[in-house]
DRENMIKE-849093 format. One record per atom (N, C-alpha, C): x negated, y negated, z negated. Coordinates in steps of 0.001 Angstrom, whole numbers, plus 500000, padded with zeros to 6 digits. Each point is the difference from the previous one (the first is absolute). Example, Ala and Ser with C-alpha at 12.3 -4.5 7.8 and 13.67 -1.06 7.14 Angstrom:
486810505690492200
500890498810500000
499100498800500000
500350498950500720
499180498810499940
500770498910499270
This chain:
479376507698518218
501181500463499302
501222499523500772
500952500879500183
501220499644500700
501107499771498991
500569498801500038
501176499693499183
501123499670500948
501056500747499905
501155499798500843
500849498873499411
500023498805500619
500822498925499468
501481500232500324
500858499761499036
501440500190500153
500691498781499422
501076499568500625
500779498859499498
501073500529499068
500082499452498784
501004500423499034
500625498758499399
501310499826500205
500711498821499512
499295498757500525
499530499114499111
499351498776500451
498491500047499856
499454501161499771
498550500091499839
499468501183500797
498702500047500094
499336501072500724
499414500969498992
499904501229500394
499345501011499175
499133500841500922
499031500675499420
499141500899500767
500128501403499440
499715500960500847
500013501397499581
498622500574500302
499430500681499008
498673500586500155
500008501388499352
499203500897500534
499935501345499425
499170499969498719
500184501006499160
499216500115498767
498510500050500339
499644500761501022
498590500131500382
499414498640500373
500730499227500820
499512498673500383
499973499051498808
500973500114499123
500014499146498814
498778500275499124
499632501258499873
498797500352499222
498746499388500625
499911500132501313
498807499523500704
499890498476499988
501161499322499991
500021498544500173
500802499315498896
499790500427498766
500787499465498885
499903498483499897
498801499434500178
499873498546499887
500820499287501074
500099500583501199
500836499418501056
501483500088499639
500407501120499419
501395500171499576
500352498943498949
499117499816499032
500240499012498949
500054498591500593
499097499693500906
500002498680500636
501295499769500778
500442501003500722
501230499861500788
501221499841499096
499948500615498809
501154499927499086
500256498585499503
499034499104500171
500193498601499604
501049499316500874
500155500484501243
500941499358500920
501178500880500387
499934501292499696
501097500901500360
499907501285499184
501084500718499952
500014501297499327
499288501021500880
499219500874499369
499306501061500731
500508501336499466
500732500716500835
500508501313499634
498942501047500321
499789500905499068
499030501076500197
500788501290500189
499725500676501099
500730501223500328
499123501236499851
500637501061499525
499365501324499915
500893500955500789
499428500616501007
500734500937500861
501279499383500578
499905498729500388
501129499320500627
501059499500499043
499814500191498709
500957499544498998
499362498892499166
500768498980499673
499480498925499164
499665500532498614
498781499728499552
499540500488498709
499784498864499005
499692498802500510
499723498868499119
500110498714500802
500035498890499272
499977498689500648
499061499106499204
499208499214500710
499070499068499369
500499498588500299
500203499225498942
500401498597500134
499095499163499107
499934498724500280
499174499109499186
500625499851498617
499200499637499007
500554499768498661
501076498914500011
499825498976500824
500987498921500078
501336500514500538
499933500823501046
501239500564500556
500658500937498987
499205500772499299
500534500909498985
500741499213498919
499423498894499542
500650499165498986
501307499433500534
500015499547501259
501243499475500594
501069501087500059
499593501221500333
500965501104500061
500557500306498616
499143500011498975
500473500231498629
500983498927499569
499684498739500293
500900498898499647
501344500148500710
499980500414501259
501245500185500746
500847501104499373
499365501096499605
500730501098499354
500598499518498679
499229499251499221
500503499479498731
501178499059500221
499933499165501043
501113499102500311
501264500788500324
499862501048500796
501151500832500363
500579500674498752
499123500499499123
500466500628498759
500718498993499114
499498498748499939
500652498958499201
501395499683500537
500117499909501311
501304499722500614
500964501141499704
499531501242500110
500860501155499720
500439500003498539
499083499678499086
500351499956498573
501012498884499738
499828498858500635
500953498902499849
501374500413500512
500039500591501200
501281500433500571
500683501018499096
499224500900499430
500557501002499091
500568499338498741
499270499034499467
500455499302498793
501272499208500271
500076499359501156
501194499228500351
501194500921500187
499752501201500504
501088500942500266
500534500658498726
499232499917498902
500463500612498751
501305499351499546
500890500831499536
501260499483499490
499857499695498525
500802499118499548
499974499635498592
500234498512499870
500168499577498767
500278498579499800
498772499145500288
500236498864500593
498926499047500253
499760499187498742
498769499573499809
499656499162498855
499824498577500521
500704499052499442
499869498616500470
498563499494499820
499548499163500913
498644499474499968
499705499272498690
500957499266499492
499811499285498734
499692500980498876
500644501165500016
499752501014498971
498600500603500155
499594500250501232
498665500550500266
498946499037499481
500138498706500311
499038498997499524
499977499951498487
501149500073499364
500064499973498537
499326501244499414
500252501165500595
499391501240499515
498469499970500113
499493499308501025
498564499910500196
499367498833499240
500827499211499355
499488498844499256
499661498836500899
500571499962501167
499728498904500939
500979498853499859
501059500224499252
501040498965499911
499827499155498765
Protein backbone atom coordinates (compact mmCIF):
# COMPACT_ATOMS: atom_id res chain seq x y z
CA UNK A 1 0.00 0.00 0.00
CA UNK A 2 1.33 3.42 -0.89
CA UNK A 3 0.73 6.24 1.57
CA UNK A 4 2.00 9.60 0.51
CA UNK A 5 3.39 11.27 3.66
CA UNK A 6 2.84 15.04 3.81
CA UNK A 7 3.93 17.57 6.44
CA UNK A 8 1.07 19.68 7.80
CA UNK A 9 1.69 22.30 10.50
CA UNK A 10 3.59 20.47 13.25
CA UNK A 11 2.48 16.96 12.40
CA UNK A 12 2.63 14.50 9.57
CA UNK A 13 -0.30 13.15 7.62
CA UNK A 14 -0.63 10.49 4.96
CA UNK A 15 -2.77 10.35 1.86
CA UNK A 16 -4.17 7.08 0.56
CA UNK A 17 -6.70 6.23 -2.14
CA UNK A 18 -10.10 4.75 -1.26
CA UNK A 19 -9.10 1.52 -3.03
CA UNK A 20 -5.90 1.19 -0.97
CA UNK A 21 -7.75 2.09 2.22
CA UNK A 22 -10.23 -0.72 1.56
CA UNK A 23 -7.46 -3.22 0.91
CA UNK A 24 -5.38 -2.16 3.92
CA UNK A 25 -7.87 -0.83 6.46
CA UNK A 26 -5.98 -2.27 9.45
CA UNK A 27 -2.81 -0.47 8.28
CA UNK A 28 -4.74 2.80 7.89
CA UNK A 29 -6.13 2.45 11.42
CA UNK A 30 -2.68 1.63 12.81
CA UNK A 31 -1.13 4.63 11.08
CA UNK A 32 -3.90 6.91 12.41
CA UNK A 33 -2.50 6.37 15.92
CA UNK A 34 0.49 8.56 15.01
CA UNK A 35 -0.82 10.78 12.21
CA UNK A 36 -3.90 11.78 10.27
CA UNK A 37 -4.65 9.62 7.23
CA UNK A 38 -6.53 11.38 4.45
CA UNK A 39 -8.49 9.14 2.09
CA UNK A 40 -8.86 10.42 -1.45
CA UNK A 41 -11.40 9.55 -4.13
CA UNK A 42 -10.52 10.66 -7.66
CA UNK A 43 -7.82 12.98 -6.33
CA UNK A 44 -10.17 14.76 -3.91
CA UNK A 45 -10.12 14.33 -0.14
CA UNK A 46 -13.13 12.27 0.89
CA UNK A 47 -12.41 11.43 4.54
CA UNK A 48 -9.80 11.55 7.27
CA UNK A 49 -8.97 8.87 9.83
CA UNK A 50 -7.58 9.95 13.20
CA UNK A 51 -7.14 8.12 16.48
CA UNK A 52 -9.87 8.44 19.11
CA UNK A 53 -7.40 10.33 21.33
CA UNK A 54 -6.65 12.88 18.60
CA UNK A 55 -10.37 13.24 17.87
CA UNK A 56 -11.06 14.00 21.55
CA UNK A 57 -8.24 16.60 21.60
CA UNK A 58 -9.72 18.25 18.50
CA UNK A 59 -13.20 18.36 20.08
CA UNK A 60 -11.78 19.91 23.25
CA UNK A 61 -9.92 22.52 21.19
CA UNK A 62 -13.12 23.45 19.32
CA UNK A 63 -15.01 23.72 22.62
CA UNK A 64 -12.27 25.96 24.05
CA UNK A 65 -12.48 28.27 21.03
CA UNK A 66 -16.29 28.39 21.32
CA UNK A 67 -15.99 29.22 25.06
CA UNK A 68 -13.58 32.07 24.34
CA UNK A 69 -15.90 33.43 21.63
CA UNK A 70 -18.90 33.25 23.98
CA UNK A 71 -16.93 35.03 26.71
CA UNK A 72 -15.81 37.76 24.30
CA UNK A 73 -19.39 38.20 23.13
CA UNK A 74 -20.67 38.44 26.71
CA UNK A 75 -18.01 41.00 27.63
CA UNK A 76 -18.88 43.06 24.56
CA UNK A 77 -22.57 43.24 25.52
CA UNK A 78 -23.63 46.67 26.61
CA UNK A 79 -25.61 47.24 29.72
CA UNK A 80 -25.14 47.89 33.37
CA UNK A 81 -22.58 45.83 35.22
CA UNK A 82 -23.62 43.96 38.35
CA UNK A 83 -21.24 44.35 41.28
CA UNK A 84 -19.61 41.11 42.44
CA UNK A 85 -21.03 41.53 45.94
CA UNK A 86 -24.54 41.60 44.43
CA UNK A 87 -23.87 38.49 42.32
CA UNK A 88 -22.67 36.59 45.42
CA UNK A 89 -25.72 37.72 47.38
CA UNK A 90 -28.08 36.70 44.55
CA UNK A 91 -26.48 33.24 44.48
CA UNK A 92 -26.61 32.88 48.25
CA UNK A 93 -22.84 32.88 48.57
CA UNK A 94 -22.64 35.93 50.78
